NUFIPA-940697 format. One record per residue (C-alpha): residue number from 0; z, y, x. Coordinates in steps of 0.2 Angstrom, whole numbers, plus 5000, padded with zeros to 4 digits. Example, Ala and Ser with C-alpha at 12.3 -4.5 7.8 and 13.67 -1.06 7.14 Angstrom:
# residues 2
(rec 0 (5039 4978 5062))
(rec 1 (5036 4995 5068))
# end
This chain:
# residues 377
(rec 0 (5065 5029 5033))
(rec 1 (5056 5045 5037))
(rec 2 (5042 5040 5049))
(rec 3 (5035 5055 5058))
(rec 4 (5017 5049 5061))
(rec 5 (5003 5044 5049))
(rec 6 (4987 5035 5051))
(rec 7 (4975 5025 5040))
(rec 8 (4976 5038 5026))
(rec 9 (4973 5057 5023))
(rec 10 (4984 5066 5035))
(rec 11 (4992 5081 5027))
(rec 12 (5004 5095 5030))
(rec 13 (5016 5092 5045))
(rec 14 (5007 5075 5049))
(rec 15 (4991 5085 5053))
(rec 16 (4989 5092 5070))
(rec 17 (4978 5105 5078))
(rec 18 (4960 5107 5072))
(rec 19 (4964 5125 5069))
(rec 20 (4947 5131 5074))
(rec 21 (4938 5117 5064))
(rec 22 (4949 5121 5049))
(rec 23 (4945 5140 5050))
(rec 24 (4926 5136 5052))
(rec 25 (4925 5124 5038))
(rec 26 (4935 5136 5026))
(rec 27 (4923 5150 5031))
(rec 28 (4909 5138 5026))
(rec 29 (4917 5135 5009))
(rec 30 (4920 5153 5006))
(rec 31 (4902 5158 5011))
(rec 32 (4895 5143 5001))
(rec 33 (4887 5136 5017))
(rec 34 (4881 5118 5016))
(rec 35 (4889 5108 5030))
(rec 36 (4887 5091 5038))
(rec 37 (4902 5084 5047))
(rec 38 (4898 5072 5061))
(rec 39 (4909 5062 5072))
(rec 40 (4914 5044 5076))
(rec 41 (4924 5035 5063))
(rec 42 (4943 5038 5061))
(rec 43 (4942 5055 5069))
(rec 44 (4950 5064 5054))
(rec 45 (4935 5071 5044))
(rec 46 (4943 5068 5027))
(rec 47 (4959 5075 5033))
(rec 48 (4950 5090 5040))
(rec 49 (4941 5093 5023))
(rec 50 (4958 5091 5014))
(rec 51 (4966 5104 5025))
(rec 52 (4952 5116 5024))
(rec 53 (4951 5115 5004))
(rec 54 (4970 5119 5003))
(rec 55 (4967 5134 5015))
(rec 56 (4952 5140 5005))
(rec 57 (4961 5138 4988))
(rec 58 (4975 5150 4995))
(rec 59 (4963 5163 4999))
(rec 60 (4951 5162 4985))
(rec 61 (4955 5156 4967))
(rec 62 (4937 5156 4960))
(rec 63 (4931 5141 4969))
(rec 64 (4931 5124 4961))
(rec 65 (4931 5109 4973))
(rec 66 (4923 5092 4968))
(rec 67 (4927 5077 4979))
(rec 68 (4919 5060 4979))
(rec 69 (4917 5045 4990))
(rec 70 (4901 5036 4987))
(rec 71 (4905 5020 4998))
(rec 72 (4903 5008 4983))
(rec 73 (4886 5015 4978))
(rec 74 (4871 5004 4981))
(rec 75 (4857 5013 4972))
(rec 76 (4853 5030 4965))
(rec 77 (4858 5027 4948))
(rec 78 (4875 5022 4953))
(rec 79 (4876 5038 4963))
(rec 80 (4871 5048 4948))
(rec 81 (4884 5040 4938))
(rec 82 (4898 5043 4950))
(rec 83 (4891 5061 4953))
(rec 84 (4893 5065 4935))
(rec 85 (4910 5057 4932))
(rec 86 (4918 5064 4947))
(rec 87 (4911 5082 4944))
(rec 88 (4918 5082 4926))
(rec 89 (4935 5074 4931))
(rec 90 (4937 5086 4946))
(rec 91 (4934 5102 4936))
(rec 92 (4945 5097 4921))
(rec 93 (4963 5099 4920))
(rec 94 (4967 5089 4904))
(rec 95 (4959 5076 4893))
(rec 96 (4954 5090 4881))
(rec 97 (4945 5100 4894))
(rec 98 (4937 5084 4901))
(rec 99 (4931 5080 4884))
(rec 100 (4925 5098 4881))
(rec 101 (4916 5099 4898))
(rec 102 (4908 5082 4895))
(rec 103 (4901 5087 4879))
(rec 104 (4895 5103 4885))
(rec 105 (4887 5098 4902))
(rec 106 (4882 5080 4902))
(rec 107 (4881 5073 4884))
(rec 108 (4862 5076 4884))
(rec 109 (4860 5068 4901))
(rec 110 (4870 5052 4900))
(rec 111 (4866 5037 4888))
(rec 112 (4884 5035 4882))
(rec 113 (4901 5042 4886))
(rec 114 (4919 5036 4884))
(rec 115 (4935 5045 4888))
(rec 116 (4950 5034 4893))
(rec 117 (4968 5039 4896))
(rec 118 (4976 5025 4906))
(rec 119 (4994 5032 4909))
(rec 120 (4988 5049 4908))
(rec 121 (4975 5047 4921))
(rec 122 (4960 5054 4911))
(rec 123 (4943 5048 4916))
(rec 124 (4925 5047 4911))
(rec 125 (4917 5030 4908))
(rec 126 (4899 5025 4904))
(rec 127 (4897 5013 4890))
(rec 128 (4880 5007 4896))
(rec 129 (4873 4998 4911))
(rec 130 (4866 5012 4921))
(rec 131 (4853 5000 4929))
(rec 132 (4845 4997 4912))
(rec 133 (4848 5014 4905))
(rec 134 (4843 5026 4919))
(rec 135 (4852 5043 4921))
(rec 136 (4841 5058 4922))
(rec 137 (4840 5065 4940))
(rec 138 (4844 5082 4932))
(rec 139 (4862 5077 4933))
(rec 140 (4861 5084 4951))
(rec 141 (4860 5101 4944))
(rec 142 (4877 5099 4936))
(rec 143 (4887 5109 4949))
(rec 144 (4876 5124 4948))
(rec 145 (4876 5124 4929))
(rec 146 (4895 5123 4929))
(rec 147 (4896 5137 4942))
(rec 148 (4885 5148 4931))
(rec 149 (4893 5144 4914))
(rec 150 (4911 5146 4921))
(rec 151 (4907 5161 4933))
(rec 152 (4914 5151 4947))
(rec 153 (4908 5145 4964))
(rec 154 (4908 5126 4967))
(rec 155 (4910 5116 4983))
(rec 156 (4905 5097 4982))
(rec 157 (4912 5086 4995))
(rec 158 (4904 5069 4997))
(rec 159 (4912 5056 5009))
(rec 160 (4903 5041 5016))
(rec 161 (4887 5051 5013))
(rec 162 (4878 5039 5025))
(rec 163 (4878 5026 5011))
(rec 164 (4862 5034 5004))
(rec 165 (4853 5028 5020))
(rec 166 (4856 5010 5013))
(rec 167 (4847 5013 4996))
(rec 168 (4830 5006 4993))
(rec 169 (4817 5020 4996))
(rec 170 (4830 5031 5003))
(rec 171 (4818 5044 5009))
(rec 172 (4812 5047 4992))
(rec 173 (4830 5048 4985))
(rec 174 (4834 5060 4999))
(rec 175 (4819 5071 4995))
(rec 176 (4826 5071 4977))
(rec 177 (4843 5077 4982))
(rec 178 (4837 5091 4993))
(rec 179 (4824 5097 4980))
(rec 180 (4838 5100 4968))
(rec 181 (4852 5106 4980))
(rec 182 (4843 5118 4990))
(rec 183 (4840 5129 4974))
(rec 184 (4859 5130 4970))
(rec 185 (4864 5148 4974))
(rec 186 (4882 5146 4968))
(rec 187 (4886 5129 4976))
(rec 188 (4889 5122 4993))
(rec 189 (4888 5104 4998))
(rec 190 (4899 5096 5012))
(rec 191 (4893 5079 5017))
(rec 192 (4902 5068 5029))
(rec 193 (4903 5049 5033))
(rec 194 (4911 5036 5044))
(rec 195 (4895 5030 5053))
(rec 196 (4889 5043 5066))
(rec 197 (4873 5034 5070))
(rec 198 (4867 5035 5052))
(rec 199 (4873 5052 5049))
(rec 200 (4864 5058 5064))
(rec 201 (4848 5050 5057))
(rec 202 (4850 5058 5041))
(rec 203 (4853 5076 5047))
(rec 204 (4846 5076 5065))
(rec 205 (4829 5068 5063))
(rec 206 (4815 5081 5062))
(rec 207 (4806 5072 5048))
(rec 208 (4822 5069 5038))
(rec 209 (4823 5078 5021))
(rec 210 (4840 5084 5026))
(rec 211 (4835 5091 5043))
(rec 212 (4843 5108 5044))
(rec 213 (4851 5107 5027))
(rec 214 (4865 5118 5033))
(rec 215 (4878 5119 5047))
(rec 216 (4882 5104 5057))
(rec 217 (4899 5102 5063))
(rec 218 (4902 5090 5077))
(rec 219 (4921 5086 5079))
(rec 220 (4928 5085 5096))
(rec 221 (4943 5076 5102))
(rec 222 (4960 5085 5100))
(rec 223 (4966 5091 5117))
(rec 224 (4979 5081 5126))
(rec 225 (4990 5097 5127))
(rec 226 (4990 5098 5108))
(rec 227 (4995 5080 5106))
(rec 228 (5009 5082 5119))
(rec 229 (5017 5096 5108))
(rec 230 (5014 5087 5092))
(rec 231 (5022 5071 5098))
(rec 232 (5037 5079 5106))
(rec 233 (5040 5089 5091))
(rec 234 (5039 5075 5079))
(rec 235 (5051 5064 5090))
(rec 236 (5063 5079 5090))
(rec 237 (5063 5082 5071))
(rec 238 (5069 5064 5069))
(rec 239 (5083 5065 5082))
(rec 240 (5073 5056 5095))
(rec 241 (5067 5061 5113))
(rec 242 (5051 5059 5122))
(rec 243 (5046 5069 5137))
(rec 244 (5030 5079 5137))
(rec 245 (5023 5069 5151))
(rec 246 (5026 5053 5142))
(rec 247 (5019 5060 5126))
(rec 248 (5003 5065 5136))
(rec 249 (5002 5047 5142))
(rec 250 (5002 5040 5125))
(rec 251 (4987 5051 5120))
(rec 252 (4978 5047 5136))
(rec 253 (4980 5028 5135))
(rec 254 (4970 5029 5118))
(rec 255 (4958 5043 5125))
(rec 256 (4965 5056 5113))
(rec 257 (4958 5046 5098))
(rec 258 (4967 5054 5082))
(rec 259 (4969 5038 5073))
(rec 260 (4976 5028 5088))
(rec 261 (4987 5042 5094))
(rec 262 (4996 5043 5078))
(rec 263 (4997 5024 5077))
(rec 264 (5003 5023 5095))
(rec 265 (5016 5036 5093))
(rec 266 (5022 5027 5078))
(rec 267 (5023 5011 5087))
(rec 268 (5033 5019 5101))
(rec 269 (5044 5029 5089))
(rec 270 (5049 5013 5079))
(rec 271 (5054 5005 5096))
(rec 272 (5064 5020 5102))
(rec 273 (5083 5020 5099))
(rec 274 (5085 5037 5106))
(rec 275 (5074 5041 5121))
(rec 276 (5057 5034 5123))
(rec 277 (5053 5026 5140))
(rec 278 (5037 5021 5149))
(rec 279 (5042 5003 5146))
(rec 280 (5044 5006 5127))
(rec 281 (5027 5014 5127))
(rec 282 (5018 5000 5136))
(rec 283 (5026 4987 5125))
(rec 284 (5020 4997 5110))
(rec 285 (5002 4998 5117))
(rec 286 (5002 4979 5120))
(rec 287 (5008 4977 5102))
(rec 288 (4994 4987 5095))
(rec 289 (4981 4977 5105))
(rec 290 (4989 4961 5099))
(rec 291 (4988 4967 5081))
(rec 292 (4969 4970 5084))
(rec 293 (4965 4954 5093))
(rec 294 (4958 4945 5078))
(rec 295 (4947 4960 5072))
(rec 296 (4940 4962 5090))
(rec 297 (4937 4943 5092))
(rec 298 (4927 4943 5075))
(rec 299 (4917 4958 5081))
(rec 300 (4913 4950 5097))
(rec 301 (4908 4934 5088))
(rec 302 (4894 4944 5079))
(rec 303 (4886 4950 5095))
(rec 304 (4874 4941 5107))
(rec 305 (4880 4935 5124))
(rec 306 (4870 4949 5132))
(rec 307 (4877 4962 5120))
(rec 308 (4895 4956 5125))
(rec 309 (4891 4957 5143))
(rec 310 (4884 4975 5141))
(rec 311 (4900 4981 5133))
(rec 312 (4910 4973 5147))
(rec 313 (4899 4983 5159))
(rec 314 (4902 4999 5149))
(rec 315 (4921 4996 5148))
(rec 316 (4922 4994 5167))
(rec 317 (4913 5010 5170))
(rec 318 (4896 5004 5175))
(rec 319 (4883 5019 5176))
(rec 320 (4867 5011 5183))
(rec 321 (4864 4997 5171))
(rec 322 (4846 4993 5178))
(rec 323 (4853 4991 5196))
(rec 324 (4849 4973 5201))
(rec 325 (4867 4970 5206))
(rec 326 (4873 4975 5188))
(rec 327 (4859 4965 5180))
(rec 328 (4865 4950 5190))
(rec 329 (4884 4952 5189))
(rec 330 (4884 4954 5170))
(rec 331 (4869 4943 5166))
(rec 332 (4859 4956 5157))
(rec 333 (4842 4949 5161))
(rec 334 (4829 4961 5165))
(rec 335 (4830 4980 5166))
(rec 336 (4819 4980 5150))
(rec 337 (4833 4973 5140))
(rec 338 (4844 4988 5143))
(rec 339 (4836 4999 5130))
(rec 340 (4836 4985 5117))
(rec 341 (4855 4982 5120))
(rec 342 (4859 5001 5119))
(rec 343 (4849 5003 5103))
(rec 344 (4857 4988 5094))
(rec 345 (4875 4993 5099))
(rec 346 (4872 5011 5095))
(rec 347 (4865 5006 5078))
(rec 348 (4881 4997 5074))
(rec 349 (4891 5012 5079))
(rec 350 (4900 5002 5093))
(rec 351 (4894 5014 5107))
(rec 352 (4890 5032 5108))
(rec 353 (4876 5039 5119))
(rec 354 (4876 5057 5125))
(rec 355 (4862 5059 5138))
(rec 356 (4865 5046 5151))
(rec 357 (4883 5044 5147))
(rec 358 (4888 5029 5137))
(rec 359 (4905 5026 5128))
(rec 360 (4913 5013 5117))
(rec 361 (4918 5022 5102))
(rec 362 (4934 5012 5099))
(rec 363 (4945 5015 5115))
(rec 364 (4956 5000 5111))
(rec 365 (4941 4989 5110))
(rec 366 (4936 4995 5127))
(rec 367 (4954 4992 5134))
(rec 368 (4954 4975 5125))
(rec 369 (4937 4970 5133))
(rec 370 (4943 4974 5150))
(rec 371 (4958 4964 5147))
(rec 372 (4949 4949 5139))
(rec 373 (4932 4949 5147))
(rec 374 (4934 4957 5164))
(rec 375 (4921 4952 5177))
(rec 376 (4928 4963 5191))
# end
């Protein structure tokens, strides 16, 4: 069955919608070798955008090498160095022979021991030592620039889950090391993005951070409802089904135009549609989504204090003046002095976003679920 909506993975080709301006912007940064930090709440399509922009850049310029890596599993600088070396070599090598040749030329002197494996023709580099006991030289960070000079190419290094470096011991020291090397690379650009907005903002937005003003900062916005309407209607039509533009817009509105959830909601509705999608089908699909997330949301709420849960309830129900005596009493928030503490704690966990005086729950279905399960109105 050809399901016309995709979520929970890199979205490509016909499954990718809009982001035209962002794609052109990021592609321009690739071609001009402009360092870039991409910041948005989780599941807004950062990885899909990077994939789209890479494809567009490759069509326009053939002399750019792209290196992609995800550092989510790295817990310390030495693990970062190891992955950085391995992925850089693997991404620029087209065969086992070129991988071996590149490894010998560029990293043999920097790593304690190398092995080349070929499991089912998926060539990869392995380290034959414990990197914690055999430290890798930080000069490995200059590898992309050395490759660019030797091969007379430009290199773009894309690092996903970059906020993970904020979890390292002595993170500021490590960030200074990264910047001290990368800022001197004339033929390389670094594109850094991650799934935790609060930590990414701390790394790139704090004045005293080593990565402050490292390059262009792209803040992804939500895809417009009109764009979602067109996309959903076309995807239904391409599979022999029908949904009206108004109902397609309703689908997107109910999940606040959240990219991941729009795709999921549209898929749930499409699977329930024999020929024509109706409001009843859409509402049943939405409730099915909420039911599927119930345990996840229950577990999340169990990790919060009673006052944090009450604060989220107030946010979900549209409260604006949290320090008002009526609000403090209705939601049992204690004193007005608690409000900043509650905000900071929930923001740090990327549960809420704060823009000026506006407070929003990042996950629109969590917001809807809280109203449904915890309403105090």
